[in-house]
N, C-alpha and C positions, 0 to 999 in steps of 0.2 A: 504494499499499500503506499510506502514512502517513496517510490519510484515510479510512481503512475506516469508520470510526463515522460520520462525516459524509455519507459517501456512502450508507451505509446509511438514515440519518435523513432525508435529503432526496429519496427516491424517493416519490412520491404513492401511495397505495394502489392505486388503480386500475392506475395505470402498472405499480406493481411487480408486480401480478398478471398484467399483461399479459406482463412480462418474464419472470416464472417460467415461463409457458406455453410461450414462446418458447425458454427453454433446455432445458425437458423435452423437447421435439421434437429437440433437438440430439445427445440420446444422454447415456448415462452418464458417457463420458469426457470430454465438453465441459462437461458441466453440474458438473463438481467440478473444473474446472482453471482456469488463468488468472485473471481478475477474479473469478470467483467465489468464490475463497477468501477474498474480503473478508467474506464472511457468518460464517467462523469467528473465535473470538475473537483480536482482535489483540493481547491481553496475556498469551497463553499460547502458548508454544512446545510443539508436539507432536512426538515422536520417535517413530516406528515401529521396532519391532525383531524380527525374523523369525530363527528358528533352529530346529534339530531337537531339541526337547526329549525329543521320543520317537520310536521307530522304532530302525531299526538305525544310525542315525548319531548317536543321542543322547549316545554319549561325549564329542562335540564341544562339547556344550551342558551338560554336568554342571554346571561352575561359574557358570552363568547366573545362578540365583537369588542367589547370593554377589555377584556382580558388579554386578547390577542395583540391588541393596539399598545396596551401596557408593556407586554413581553417584547414586542417588536422596539420599542423605544428604548428599553433597557438594554437590547442588543444590537443598538443601531452602530456602535463602534466595532461590533464582532468579537469573536471571543480568540483568545491566544491559549493553545492548549499544546503541551508537549514542545514548546518554542517556536510554534508555527502558528500565524495568524489566519483565522478563517472570517468570513462574511457568514452571516445567519439566515436562511429563508425558512419561511413558515408557510406550508401548502396546507389551506384549509379545504375539507370536503364535508357537504352534507349528506348524512345516509338518510335523511327523510324518514326517520324511525322505521327503517326495514332491514331486516338482516341481510336479505340478499344484495341490496343497494350498500350495505356497510361492506360486504366482502367484495364487492366489485370494485368499490372506492379505494379499499386498501391494495386491490391487486394494480390498480392504476399506479397509485401512488408508488408502490414497489417497482413494478415493471417499468413504467414509463417515465416516471420522475425520478426513480432511483434513490428514494430516500435513504437516510443515514440512520434516522431514529423516527419510529411511529408513537404517536400519543393519541389515545382513544377514550371517548364514553362508551362504556358498555351497557348501558341501562337497559339496552333491548337484547343484549346477549353478545357474547364473544367472538363474533365473526371476525373482527379486525385482527385481535391477538392471534387467532386462528392461523390467519393467512401469513402473519409475520413469522410464525413458528414453523409453518410449512417452507417459507422461502428465506429463512434464516436473516431476517431483520429485527433488530432490536425493539421491542414495544413496552410501553408502561401504559396501563389502562386503569380506570377508575371508574365510579358510579354504580357499582353492583356488588352485591355481597360476594366475598371471594369464592365462597361455595359454588354460586351460579356462574361464576367465571371459570373456575377449575375443572369442575365436574363434566359439564357439557363439553368440554375439548379433551375428555379421556384422561385428565391428569390424576396424579395420585400426590397427596400431602406430603409424603416423605420423599417424593422423587422430583415432581416439579416439572419444570420445561428448561430448553435451552436458551430460548430467546423473549418469550413473554412473561411479563412482569406485571404485578397488579397491587393496587394498594385500596382497602376499603375495611369496613368493619365485616366482623362475621355473624351469622345467623344467630348463634349462641349469646354474642355480644349484645345486641340489641333485646334479645328475649330476657336477659339479665336486668336490662335496663328497664323494660317493661314491668318485669316483676317486681323491681325495687320501688317502682312509682305505687304500683297497686297496693303492695304492703303498708303503705303509709295510711291508709283508711281502712275501717271495717268494711267487708264485703261477705258474701256467702261463698266467695273463691268458685263460682261458676262463671266459666268464661265461653261465649259464644265467639266461633273463628269462621272467618271467610277468607278464603283463599283464591287468587285469580289462577285461572288454567293456563300458565305461562311458566317460562324457564325460572323467573324469580319466584312467583308464587308456588312452585312445585317445591323448590328449594328450601323456601321460608316455612313452609306448610308440611316438610315431611315429617312423619310421626316419629320417626327413629334418629334422624340428624337434623330436623328443623327446631323450630321455636316451640312445638307441641310439647317436645322431650323436656324442655327446661321448667315449662309450665306444670308439666304433671309431676315432675320430681319435685316441685316446691309446693305439691299436695293440692293443686288445682283441679276441678272436675272441667273436661272438655267438651262442649257440646259441639258438633259440626255436621252440616247437612251435606256437604258437598263442594267440590269446587266450582266457581261460577266463571263463565267465558268473559275474556276481556270485551269492554262495552257493553257489559250487562246492563238492563235497565229495569229489572222487576227482582227484587230480593224478598218478596211476600212469604216465600215459603220458607227462608231463613229466619226471618223475623217471627214467623207464628212459633216456630220451633223453639226460639229463644224465649218467647213469652211463657211457653207452655212450661220450660225448665226452669224460670224464674231466673234467667241469667242476669247478674249484676255487670258483667265486663264484656265487652265486645271490643274485638281486635281482628286483625287479618290485612291484606294487602290490597290496595285499591288505587285507581287512578281517581284524580280529584272528580270528575264527572260521575263515576261508579258511587262514590262516597256520598256525593250531594244526594243521589237518588236514593241512597240507602237510609240517610238521614231523614229526607222527606218522608218517604215510606214509613219509616219508624213512628214519627210524629203522626202520621194520618192513622196508625195502628195502636197509637197509645203506647208505644214501648219505651220505656225511661229507664234505661240502665245507668248504674253509679258512675261508670267509667267508659269511656270510648277512645282506644288507642290504636288507629289504623296506621300502619306503614305506608310511606309515600304519599298518601293522599294530602296530607297536611303540611307538606314542606313549603309549600309555596304562597304568599300572602293573597294572590289573585284566588286560589282556592278556597281559602278560609273566608276571603271578603265574599264570595258566593253565599256560603252558608249564612252570613249574617250574624246576629246575636247567639244564635244556637251554638256557635262554634266555642263559645266562652267555655273554658276548661277543658275543651276537647284535648287529648295528650298524644305525644308522638315521640320518635327518636329525633334527637338533634345532631346532624353533621358537623354544623361550623354556625356560629354567630358573630356578631361585632365584640360580643363580651368575651370571647376567646383571648387569653391573655400570650399570644403569640404573635411574631413578626414574619414577614416575607423575607426569602433570602435572595430574591430578584430585586426588589423595590426598596424594601427596608421599612415598608408601611406596616404597622400594627394593623390587627383585624378589624379594629374600630376604624382606623384612616382609611383601609381599603374600601369598607363598606361606605364611609362618607364620600369619598371620591367618587364611587360609581353612582351614588345616589344624586350628586352634585352634577355630573357630566352627562348623566342619561334620563335624570328625573323621575326614574323608576325605583321602587322600593328594591333593597337588597335581597337576595334569596342564598339559601344555603349553598347551592352548588355554587355560588360565587367563589367561596373560599376554596373550595374542593379542586375545580377546575384550576384555579390559578396555582395551587399546590401541585398539580400535575406538570406544569411546566416548570415550576420550581425543581421538580424531582428529573425531568428530563435534561435539563441544563447543567444540573450537578453532576449527572451521570456523564454526559459528555465532558466536562471539566475533569472529572476524576479517571476518565479512560486513559488519557495520555494520547490517543489517537482516534479521533471522532470518527474517522473513516474506516477504521476495523471493526466491523460487527461483534465479533468475539471479545474485543476488548471493552467495546461499551456494554455488551450483556454482561460480561464478568463484572463490570462498575457497577452495573444496577445491583447485582447480586450482594455485593458487600457493602452496599451505601447506606448512611445513615445523613440524613438531612432536615434540619430544623425548618420548618414552613410555617406559613399562616395558619394551618391547621394543627400544629404541633410536630413533632419529630415522626418522622418516617423512618422506619428501620427495616431494610430487606433482608438484613442478616439474621434478623432473630425474630421473624414475624410467626405468625401461627400455622404456616404451611410453608413448604419450600417455594421461592419465587414470589413470596406475599409479604406486604408489611401491612401491620395492623393499622387502624386509625381510630383515633378518639370518637366516642359516640357517648352523649348524655340524654338525659330524658327532661322533657319540658312540656308545658302546656301554654295554649293559646288564650291570652286574656285579651278581652274585647272592651275598651274603655273609652268612652266618648266616640264610639263608632269605628276606633282604629284598632286594628288586629297588631298584636305584639306578643312575640313567643319569650316565654320566660324560662331558664334553665331551674329544673326543680329536684333533679338527682344527679349526683356526680360520681356514683361509687365506681364506675369505670374510668374515670378520669377526675381524681381527687384535686388535681392542680386547677382545674375549671371551677370557678367559683358558682355556688347556687344562689339564684337570685329570689326565689319565691318559695313557699311551701306549697306542695302538692293538695289539691282540693278536689271533693266530688263534683259531679254534674250539678 
């Protein structure tokens, strides 16, 4: 990799034509992997980024434009790594909330753009890291439980992968956060569960390896009617079962529109649990605003807030400063994925720096595997994570409070991250 320019200039013209004919016959993957990366510029680091800018998962990427502009500004002077200076390009792709498109976009970035590092959101599934693992391109992803990233790719926690890495919380982590919040008020410990019939829902709702295992071990009685299809608009069967069993607690995995439907139908059917703690549905202020005053005291996991006591390794901003800058520049409310997506770029840039040779995919992959970086969401540690190729991520519990018509999420449980301060006591609905 260090002699890319010399290698290119020393190939005789006839020999080069024969060489290109031979590689063309080997197929697309071979033609753009390994030594042929030498034909890409050796003075430019190319970073691919794939996220759901449009489609039903677009709220996860709402802050992308702001984040990418910040990163580009911080890298305007390039990077000096291993004594060599590089310019940095960030190539952004929209997967449109489609796993097939995500895979195709990743393949294009790998084969046509010859990216040196891939960064990705995997809220819809691990299509991008799967392409990277197959093609030998280092990849860091986030925005999904690590189990829903590893197991669909056929990975094993004690083995991991060669090029694909991930950071996020695990299913057991938020289950413990939920159980910690619920234990703060008296209930009959009957939990009604609703899990979406997709990759994250199947992972989180798995009876043995998902959240139900934690709840059961803590002595909760679990009531479940069955998985619901993504986009469901009728939960009457679930609500009837929960009323019949006297359920005090409701949990599960919902998209915001699904949760809004469940809440509206619960009101219509006079179902009034003491606690409602859905995953994902209450991450975004827009989803909470849709619910109005009924969202007051609904609880959820917290990925990141401006109250986190951490700073960015790229910009030096505290969590609060990052949030305020985003709101001032965009006129939009901050969202939890803002900090997580920002940390994704922090991890990627640090890995390139640590590699000593950002054009060598094996060096970059090895650098990720041993990396510790203090980010705006806290320390990421890929060397000591819950599984090979995984860094854990801090997760706490909180409640939305609606005061003067304005929703605000408050941290109420920090057992999984004691360094993050609690802001308010957990209360029943």
